[in-house]
N, CA, C and O atoms as a GROMACS GRO file, in nm:
protein
  436
    1MET      N    1  -2.247   0.705   0.903
    1MET     CA    2  -2.228   0.544   0.841
    1MET      C    3  -2.251   0.454   0.935
    1MET      O    4  -2.232   0.494   1.050
    2ILE      N    5  -2.300   0.306   0.915
    2ILE     CA    6  -2.317   0.236   0.993
    2ILE      C    7  -2.192   0.141   0.960
    2ILE      O    8  -2.185   0.121   0.838
    3ALA      N    9  -2.077   0.067   1.045
    3ALA     CA   10  -1.977  -0.004   0.975
    3ALA      C   11  -2.047  -0.134   1.006
    3ALA      O   12  -2.138  -0.148   1.088
    4CYS      N   13  -1.990  -0.236   0.923
    4CYS     CA   14  -2.057  -0.371   0.846
    4CYS      C   15  -1.944  -0.447   0.826
    4CYS      O   16  -1.834  -0.398   0.803
    5ILE      N   17  -1.968  -0.565   0.835
    5ILE     CA   18  -1.854  -0.661   0.820
    5ILE      C   19  -1.909  -0.732   0.648
    5ILE      O   20  -2.023  -0.775   0.633
    6GLY      N   21  -1.834  -0.733   0.569
    6GLY     CA   22  -1.834  -0.765   0.423
    6GLY      C   23  -1.808  -0.653   0.343
    6GLY      O   24  -1.762  -0.545   0.381
    7ARG      N   25  -1.837  -0.683   0.243
    7ARG     CA   26  -1.830  -0.570   0.121
    7ARG      C   27  -1.896  -0.458   0.147
    7ARG      O   28  -2.018  -0.446   0.162
    8GLN      N   29  -1.765  -0.328   0.152
    8GLN     CA   30  -1.809  -0.219   0.216
    8GLN      C   31  -1.784  -0.114   0.100
    8GLN      O   32  -1.783   0.005   0.132
    9GLY      N   33  -1.764  -0.148  -0.030
    9GLY     CA   34  -1.730  -0.038  -0.130
    9GLY      C   35  -1.636  -0.095  -0.195
    9GLY      O   36  -1.620  -0.217  -0.195
   10ASP      N   37  -1.562  -0.010  -0.260
   10ASP     CA   38  -1.446  -0.059  -0.379
   10ASP      C   39  -1.308  -0.049  -0.301
   10ASP      O   40  -1.291  -0.009  -0.185
   11ALA      N   41  -1.209  -0.098  -0.398
   11ALA     CA   42  -1.089  -0.073  -0.368
   11ALA      C   43  -1.040   0.032  -0.288
   11ALA      O   44  -0.988   0.008  -0.179
   12GLU      N   45  -1.052   0.149  -0.336
   12GLU     CA   46  -1.011   0.248  -0.291
   12GLU      C   47  -1.066   0.268  -0.129
   12GLU      O   48  -0.982   0.325  -0.060
   13ASN      N   49  -1.171   0.238  -0.069
   13ASN     CA   50  -1.235   0.246   0.043
   13ASN      C   51  -1.153   0.153   0.131
   13ASN      O   52  -1.105   0.192   0.238
   14TYR      N   53  -1.137   0.032   0.086
   14TYR     CA   54  -0.999  -0.078   0.134
   14TYR      C   55  -0.838   0.012   0.165
   14TYR      O   56  -0.781   0.007   0.274
   15ILE      N   57  -0.794   0.077   0.068
   15ILE     CA   58  -0.675   0.147   0.085
   15ILE      C   59  -0.704   0.252   0.158
   15ILE      O   60  -0.612   0.279   0.236
   16ASP      N   61  -0.789   0.318   0.166
   16ASP     CA   62  -0.795   0.445   0.241
   16ASP      C   63  -0.821   0.413   0.405
   16ASP      O   64  -0.794   0.486   0.500
   17GLY      N   65  -0.876   0.293   0.405
   17GLY     CA   66  -0.885   0.251   0.552
   17GLY      C   67  -0.772   0.164   0.647
   17GLY      O   68  -0.777   0.137   0.767
   18TYR      N   69  -0.676   0.135   0.552
   18TYR     CA   70  -0.551   0.112   0.603
   18TYR      C   71  -0.432   0.165   0.638
   18TYR      O   72  -0.360   0.143   0.736
   19ILE      N   73  -0.420   0.251   0.528
   19ILE     CA   74  -0.341   0.422   0.521
   19ILE      C   75  -0.399   0.475   0.657
   19ILE      O   76  -0.328   0.497   0.755
   20ASP      N   77  -0.565   0.497   0.652
   20ASP     CA   78  -0.589   0.588   0.800
   20ASP      C   79  -0.561   0.512   0.927
   20ASP      O   80  -0.528   0.572   1.030
   21ALA      N   81  -0.576   0.359   0.920
   21ALA     CA   82  -0.538   0.304   1.049
   21ALA      C   83  -0.417   0.313   1.086
   21ALA      O   84  -0.393   0.306   1.206
   22ALA      N   85  -0.297   0.332   0.978
   22ALA     CA   86  -0.163   0.302   1.025
   22ALA      C   87  -0.145   0.470   1.081
   22ALA      O   88  -0.092   0.506   1.186
   23LYS      N   89  -0.196   0.540   0.993
   23LYS     CA   90  -0.168   0.726   1.039
   23LYS      C   91  -0.243   0.741   1.222
   23LYS      O   92  -0.190   0.808   1.311
   24ALA      N   93  -0.323   0.692   1.232
   24ALA     CA   94  -0.427   0.691   1.342
   24ALA      C   95  -0.326   0.648   1.447
   24ALA      O   96  -0.274   0.721   1.532
   25LEU      N   97  -0.305   0.499   1.425
   25LEU     CA   98  -0.220   0.460   1.523
   25LEU      C   99  -0.077   0.533   1.558
   25LEU      O  100  -0.046   0.551   1.676
   26ALA      N  101  -0.004   0.569   1.466
   26ALA     CA  102   0.116   0.664   1.446
   26ALA      C  103   0.084   0.752   1.527
   26ALA      O  104   0.137   0.760   1.638
   27GLU      N  105  -0.030   0.852   1.477
   27GLU     CA  106  -0.038   0.978   1.566
   27GLU      C  107  -0.081   0.936   1.734
   27GLU      O  108  -0.069   1.013   1.829
   28ALA      N  109  -0.114   0.843   1.738
   28ALA     CA  110  -0.160   0.828   1.876
   28ALA      C  111  -0.060   0.796   1.975
   28ALA      O  112  -0.058   0.805   2.097
   29VAL      N  113   0.027   0.755   1.883
   29VAL     CA  114   0.149   0.733   1.971
   29VAL      C  115   0.226   0.853   2.031
   29VAL      O  116   0.255   0.881   2.148
   30ILE      N  117   0.249   0.914   1.914
   30ILE     CA  118   0.295   1.051   1.938
   30ILE      C  119   0.243   1.134   1.994
   30ILE      O  120   0.311   1.196   2.077
   31GLU      N  121   0.111   1.170   1.975
   31GLU     CA  122   0.005   1.296   2.053
   31GLU      C  123   0.017   1.248   2.189
   31GLU      O  124   0.071   1.316   2.277
   32ARG      N  125  -0.036   1.123   2.211
   32ARG     CA  126  -0.051   1.065   2.376
   32ARG      C  127   0.085   1.021   2.422
   32ARG      O  128   0.097   0.976   2.536
   33LYS      N  129   0.162   1.029   2.364
   33LYS     CA  130   0.289   0.994   2.426
   33LYS      C  131   0.322   0.844   2.493
   33LYS      O  132   0.386   0.829   2.596
   34LEU      N  133   0.265   0.741   2.415
   34LEU     CA  134   0.243   0.621   2.451
   34LEU      C  135   0.403   0.552   2.427
   34LEU      O  136   0.411   0.454   2.355
   35LEU      N  137   0.537   0.612   2.496
   35LEU     CA  138   0.595   0.549   2.488
   35LEU      C  139   0.610   0.385   2.492
   35LEU      O  140   0.684   0.320   2.418
   36GLY      N  141   0.528   0.333   2.593
   36GLY     CA  142   0.539   0.209   2.659
   36GLY      C  143   0.486   0.154   2.522
   36GLY      O  144   0.563   0.072   2.471
   37ALA      N  145   0.385   0.177   2.460
   37ALA     CA  146   0.327   0.108   2.339
   37ALA      C  147   0.387   0.106   2.220
   37ALA      O  148   0.374   0.012   2.142
   38ARG      N  149   0.455   0.207   2.198
   38ARG     CA  150   0.546   0.208   2.070
   38ARG      C  151   0.586   0.060   2.019
   38ARG      O  152   0.562   0.002   1.913
   39ASP      N  153   0.646   0.028   2.119
   39ASP     CA  154   0.723  -0.137   2.069
   39ASP      C  155   0.593  -0.244   2.042
   39ASP      O  156   0.605  -0.330   1.956
   40THR      N  157   0.468  -0.230   2.124
   40THR     CA  158   0.362  -0.335   2.068
   40THR      C  159   0.268  -0.292   1.960
   40THR      O  160   0.201  -0.372   1.894
   41LEU      N  161   0.264  -0.154   1.942
   41LEU     CA  162   0.185  -0.078   1.800
   41LEU      C  163   0.308  -0.076   1.660
   41LEU      O  164   0.286  -0.072   1.539
   42VAL      N  165   0.410  -0.080   1.716
   42VAL     CA  166   0.512  -0.047   1.574
   42VAL      C  167   0.475  -0.165   1.465
   42VAL      O  168   0.458  -0.123   1.351
   43LEU      N  169   0.463  -0.283   1.482
   43LEU     CA  170   0.433  -0.378   1.386
   43LEU      C  171   0.279  -0.346   1.336
   43LEU      O  172   0.263  -0.332   1.215
   44PRO      N  173   0.197  -0.337   1.398
   44PRO     CA  174   0.066  -0.326   1.344
   44PRO      C  175   0.077  -0.198   1.272
   44PRO      O  176   0.009  -0.212   1.170
   45ILE      N  177   0.127  -0.081   1.274
   45ILE     CA  178   0.139   0.011   1.184
   45ILE      C  179   0.206  -0.001   1.058
   45ILE      O  180   0.173   0.053   0.952
   46LEU      N  181   0.307  -0.081   1.082
   46LEU     CA  182   0.390  -0.104   0.958
   46LEU      C  183   0.289  -0.184   0.859
   46LEU      O  184   0.268  -0.160   0.740
   47TYR      N  185   0.234  -0.281   0.936
   47TYR     CA  186   0.141  -0.392   0.863
   47TYR      C  187   0.045  -0.298   0.799
   47TYR      O  188   0.047  -0.293   0.676
   48ASN      N  189  -0.030  -0.228   0.859
   48ASN     CA  190  -0.115  -0.148   0.798
   48ASN      C  191  -0.085  -0.080   0.660
   48ASN      O  192  -0.136  -0.105   0.551
   49ALA      N  193   0.040   0.038   0.703
   49ALA     CA  194   0.083   0.073   0.575
   49ALA      C  195   0.132  -0.022   0.458
   49ALA      O  196   0.112  -0.004   0.338
   50ARG      N  197   0.190  -0.110   0.507
   50ARG     CA  198   0.271  -0.206   0.414
   50ARG      C  199   0.113  -0.223   0.322
   50ARG      O  200   0.098  -0.170   0.212
   51HIS      N  201   0.030  -0.288   0.377
   51HIS     CA  202  -0.124  -0.380   0.312
   51HIS      C  203  -0.146  -0.248   0.239
   51HIS      O  204  -0.136  -0.257   0.117
   52ALA      N  205  -0.170  -0.142   0.282
   52ALA     CA  206  -0.220  -0.002   0.192
   52ALA      C  207  -0.145   0.001   0.082
   52ALA      O  208  -0.212   0.007  -0.021
   53VAL      N  209   0.020  -0.002   0.061
   53VAL     CA  210   0.070  -0.033  -0.060
   53VAL      C  211   0.056  -0.116  -0.143
   53VAL      O  212   0.052  -0.091  -0.263
   54GLU      N  213   0.042  -0.278  -0.071
   54GLU     CA  214   0.008  -0.388  -0.144
   54GLU      C  215  -0.119  -0.340  -0.233
   54GLU      O  216  -0.117  -0.342  -0.356
   55LEU      N  217  -0.237  -0.293  -0.149
   55LEU     CA  218  -0.364  -0.270  -0.258
   55LEU      C  219  -0.377  -0.165  -0.324
   55LEU      O  220  -0.465  -0.153  -0.410
   56VAL      N  221  -0.269  -0.045  -0.288
   56VAL     CA  222  -0.253   0.069  -0.431
   56VAL      C  223  -0.185  -0.020  -0.526
   56VAL      O  224  -0.240  -0.020  -0.636
   57LEU      N  225  -0.055  -0.117  -0.514
   57LEU     CA  226  -0.020  -0.153  -0.618
   57LEU      C  227  -0.107  -0.253  -0.710
   57LEU      O  228  -0.090  -0.256  -0.832
   58LYS      N  229  -0.208  -0.340  -0.640
   58LYS     CA  230  -0.273  -0.424  -0.677
   58LYS      C  231  -0.365  -0.347  -0.754
   58LYS      O  232  -0.388  -0.381  -0.870
   59PHE      N  233  -0.440  -0.210  -0.687
   59PHE     CA  234  -0.550  -0.146  -0.796
   59PHE      C  235  -0.499  -0.085  -0.893
   59PHE      O  236  -0.574  -0.072  -0.990
   60ALA      N  237  -0.352  -0.026  -0.906
   60ALA     CA  238  -0.287   0.048  -1.001
   60ALA      C  239  -0.271  -0.102  -1.147
   60ALA      O  240  -0.312  -0.084  -1.262
   61THR      N  241  -0.206  -0.231  -1.100
   61THR     CA  242  -0.199  -0.320  -1.166
   61THR      C  243  -0.351  -0.351  -1.253
   61THR      O  244  -0.372  -0.334  -1.373
   62GLU      N  245  -0.431  -0.393  -1.162
   62GLU     CA  246  -0.572  -0.415  -1.251
   62GLU      C  247  -0.594  -0.284  -1.347
   62GLU      O  248  -0.609  -0.303  -1.468
   63ARG      N  249  -0.596  -0.166  -1.297
   63ARG     CA  250  -0.648  -0.068  -1.377
   63ARG      C  251  -0.573  -0.061  -1.504
   63ARG      O  252  -0.634  -0.060  -1.611
   64LEU      N  253  -0.439  -0.055  -1.498
   64LEU     CA  254  -0.354  -0.042  -1.583
   64LEU      C  255  -0.363  -0.188  -1.719
   64LEU      O  256  -0.329  -0.189  -1.837
   65ALA      N  257  -0.426  -0.298  -1.623
   65ALA     CA  258  -0.413  -0.438  -1.703
   65ALA      C  259  -0.540  -0.410  -1.789
   65ALA      O  260  -0.549  -0.453  -1.905
   66ASN      N  261  -0.658  -0.322  -1.717
   66ASN     CA  262  -0.778  -0.338  -1.797
   66ASN      C  263  -0.767  -0.230  -1.919
   66ASN      O  264  -0.838  -0.233  -2.020
   67ALA      N  265  -0.656  -0.125  -1.888
   67ALA     CA  266  -0.617  -0.012  -2.010
   67ALA      C  267  -0.539  -0.125  -2.128
   67ALA      O  268  -0.552  -0.101  -2.248
   68GLY      N  269  -0.489  -0.203  -2.098
   68GLY     CA  270  -0.375  -0.252  -2.197
   68GLY      C  271  -0.242  -0.192  -2.177
   68GLY      O  272  -0.146  -0.203  -2.254
   69ALA      N  273  -0.245  -0.128  -2.068
   69ALA     CA  274  -0.086  -0.092  -2.046
   69ALA      C  275   0.024  -0.191  -1.989
   69ALA      O  276   0.146  -0.191  -2.004
   70VAL      N  277  -0.050  -0.265  -1.926
   70VAL     CA  278   0.057  -0.387  -1.871
   70VAL      C  279  -0.018  -0.495  -1.837
   70VAL      O  280  -0.131  -0.493  -1.787
   71PRO      N  281   0.066  -0.617  -1.874
   71PRO     CA  282  -0.010  -0.763  -1.902
   71PRO      C  283  -0.100  -0.767  -1.747
   71PRO      O  284  -0.092  -0.700  -1.644
   72ARG      N  285  -0.194  -0.888  -1.795
   72ARG     CA  286  -0.282  -0.917  -1.699
   72ARG      C  287  -0.176  -0.997  -1.590
   72ARG      O  288  -0.077  -1.052  -1.638
   73ILE      N  289  -0.197  -1.002  -1.461
   73ILE     CA  290  -0.110  -1.105  -1.359
   73ILE      C  291  -0.220  -1.238  -1.334
   73ILE      O  292  -0.324  -1.209  -1.275
   74GLY      N  293  -0.208  -1.324  -1.360
   74GLY     CA  294  -0.241  -1.434  -1.343
   74GLY      C  295  -0.283  -1.542  -1.211
   74GLY      O  296  -0.361  -1.637  -1.198
   75MET      N  297  -0.189  -1.474  -1.125
   75MET     CA  298  -0.190  -1.533  -0.989
   75MET      C  299  -0.222  -1.424  -0.890
   75MET      O  300  -0.222  -1.307  -0.932
   76HIS      N  301  -0.247  -1.446  -0.779
   76HIS     CA  302  -0.257  -1.319  -0.656
   76HIS      C  303  -0.195  -1.347  -0.562
   76HIS      O  304  -0.203  -1.458  -0.509
   77SER      N  305  -0.110  -1.241  -0.517
   77SER     CA  306  -0.030  -1.288  -0.393
   77SER      C  307  -0.015  -1.169  -0.299
   77SER      O  308  -0.088  -1.071  -0.314
   78HIS      N  309   0.060  -1.173  -0.219
   78HIS     CA  310   0.106  -1.070  -0.112
   78HIS      C  311   0.223  -1.000  -0.139
   78HIS      O  312   0.275  -0.906  -0.080
   79ASN      N  313   0.261  -1.075  -0.257
   79ASN     CA  314   0.422  -0.990  -0.292
   79ASN      C  315   0.424  -0.863  -0.370
   79ASN      O  316   0.401  -0.849  -0.490
   80VAL      N  317   0.458  -0.767  -0.272
   80VAL     CA  318   0.439  -0.627  -0.337
   80VAL      C  319   0.552  -0.629  -0.450
   80VAL      O  320   0.509  -0.566  -0.546
   81MET      N  321   0.666  -0.673  -0.472
   81MET     CA  322   0.747  -0.636  -0.582
   81MET      C  323   0.664  -0.714  -0.721
   81MET      O  324   0.677  -0.662  -0.832
   82THR      N  325   0.586  -0.832  -0.707
   82THR     CA  326   0.558  -0.898  -0.815
   82THR      C  327   0.465  -0.756  -0.876
   82THR      O  328   0.473  -0.712  -0.991
   83TYR      N  329   0.386  -0.708  -0.777
   83TYR     CA  330   0.292  -0.605  -0.851
   83TYR      C  331   0.344  -0.463  -0.890
   83TYR      O  332   0.285  -0.384  -0.963
   84TRP      N  333   0.477  -0.444  -0.824
   84TRP     CA  334   0.551  -0.340  -0.856
   84TRP      C  335   0.634  -0.370  -0.971
   84TRP      O  336   0.675  -0.271  -1.031
   85ARG      N  337   0.669  -0.481  -1.016
   85ARG     CA  338   0.738  -0.484  -1.148
   85ARG      C  339   0.626  -0.473  -1.285
   85ARG      O  340   0.658  -0.466  -1.404
   86HIS      N  341   0.522  -0.474  -1.241
   86HIS     CA  342   0.414  -0.454  -1.359
   86HIS      C  343   0.382  -0.330  -1.397
   86HIS      O  344   0.359  -0.299  -1.513
   87VAL      N  345   0.379  -0.232  -1.273
   87VAL     CA  346   0.355  -0.093  -1.287
   87VAL      C  347   0.483  -0.017  -1.318
   87VAL      O  348   0.477   0.086  -1.386
   88GLU      N  349   0.592  -0.061  -1.274
   88GLU     CA  350   0.718   0.019  -1.273
   88GLU      C  351   0.749   0.091  -1.415
   88GLU      O  352   0.797   0.202  -1.440
   89THR      N  353   0.714   0.011  -1.480
   89THR     CA  354   0.750   0.053  -1.630
   89THR      C  355   0.651   0.134  -1.703
   89THR      O  356   0.671   0.146  -1.824
   90VAL      N  357   0.549   0.190  -1.654
   90VAL     CA  358   0.457   0.286  -1.730
   90VAL      C  359   0.469   0.435  -1.650
   90VAL      O  360   0.455   0.445  -1.528
   91GLY      N  361   0.487   0.512  -1.713
   91GLY     CA  362   0.463   0.660  -1.652
   91GLY      C  363   0.610   0.724  -1.724
   91GLY      O  364   0.687   0.644  -1.778
   92ASP      N  365   0.644   0.866  -1.720
   92ASP     CA  366   0.763   0.916  -1.767
   92ASP      C  367   0.901   0.894  -1.708
   92ASP      O  368   0.908   0.852  -1.593
   93GLU      N  369   1.005   0.917  -1.775
   93GLU     CA  370   1.129   0.853  -1.733
   93GLU      C  371   1.142   0.920  -1.592
   93GLU      O  372   1.165   0.840  -1.502
   94LYS      N  373   1.131   1.044  -1.558
   94LYS     CA  374   1.160   1.095  -1.442
   94LYS      C  375   1.114   1.006  -1.346
   94LYS      O  376   1.187   0.944  -1.268
   95LEU      N  377   0.950   0.997  -1.352
   95LEU     CA  378   0.918   0.939  -1.212
   95LEU      C  379   0.977   0.794  -1.214
   95LEU      O  380   1.023   0.750  -1.109
   96ARG      N  381   0.979   0.725  -1.318
   96ARG     CA  382   1.053   0.571  -1.337
   96ARG      C  383   1.177   0.595  -1.239
   96ARG      O  384   1.198   0.529  -1.138
   97GLU      N  385   1.248   0.690  -1.280
   97GLU     CA  386   1.377   0.707  -1.231
   97GLU      C  387   1.372   0.726  -1.051
   97GLU      O  388   1.449   0.689  -0.962
   98ALA      N  389   1.242   0.803  -1.052
   98ALA     CA  390   1.239   0.844  -0.923
   98ALA      C  391   1.208   0.717  -0.826
   98ALA      O  392   1.269   0.695  -0.721
   99LEU      N  393   1.120   0.653  -0.870
   99LEU     CA  394   1.058   0.543  -0.819
   99LEU      C  395   1.155   0.411  -0.796
   99LEU      O  396   1.133   0.332  -0.704
  100ALA      N  397   1.260   0.396  -0.884
  100ALA     CA  398   1.344   0.301  -0.885
  100ALA      C  399   1.447   0.320  -0.801
  100ALA      O  400   1.509   0.228  -0.748
  101GLN      N  401   1.482   0.492  -0.778
  101GLN     CA  402   1.576   0.516  -0.657
  101GLN      C  403   1.512   0.466  -0.516
  101GLN      O  404   1.567   0.400  -0.429
  102TYR      N  405   1.398   0.509  -0.520
  102TYR     CA  406   1.358   0.486  -0.369
  102TYR      C  407   1.333   0.339  -0.354
  102TYR      O  408   1.353   0.295  -0.241
  103VAL      N  409   1.293   0.255  -0.446
  103VAL     CA  410   1.298   0.114  -0.453
  103VAL      C  411   1.470   0.074  -0.378
  103VAL      O  412   1.496   0.021  -0.270
  104CYS      N  413   1.533   0.108  -0.454
  104CYS     CA  414   1.704   0.114  -0.401
  104CYS      C  415   1.738   0.132  -0.284
  104CYS      O  416   1.816   0.061  -0.220
  105ASP      N  417   1.681   0.229  -0.245
  105ASP     CA  418   1.726   0.285  -0.096
  105ASP      C  419   1.614   0.220  -0.014
  105ASP      O  420   1.620   0.233   0.108
  106HIS      N  421   1.509   0.151  -0.069
  106HIS     CA  422   1.440   0.082   0.052
  106HIS      C  423   1.401  -0.034   0.021
  106HIS      O  424   1.280  -0.048  -0.001
  107PRO      N  425   1.478  -0.131   0.013
  107PRO     CA  426   1.501  -0.277  -0.039
  107PRO      C  427   1.363  -0.366   0.064
  107PRO      O  428   1.316  -0.472   0.022
  108GLN      N  429   1.329  -0.326   0.154
  108GLN     CA  430   1.246  -0.403   0.251
  108GLN      C  431   1.102  -0.346   0.190
  108GLN      O  432   1.007  -0.391   0.252
  109VAL      N  433   1.077  -0.286   0.117
  109VAL     CA  434   0.939  -0.222   0.093
  109VAL      C  435   0.867  -0.324   0.027
  109VAL      O  436   0.750  -0.305  -0.007
   0.00000   0.00000   0.00000
């Protein structure tokens, strides 16, 4: 496959790309013992992981809205909580409780 700039597939390709980039950078720091680079690579690692979460939530929100399970969001932003609040009510009670607890334990997400 040849890499190119521009539309490269669907939303799932972008989600996979951002999470794979975060994992690859983290693995490189650990496996290659790049202790000096860990301070400069931590933010790119976290940014890529956070952006993957944002894209997953946008993807889920869009699919759920298309199915009529949640209201459509009129604006687009990078606020993860905006999208989280739209999808957190969907699913069974145990899943909602586990996800709510995770959000409480990790308010920076």
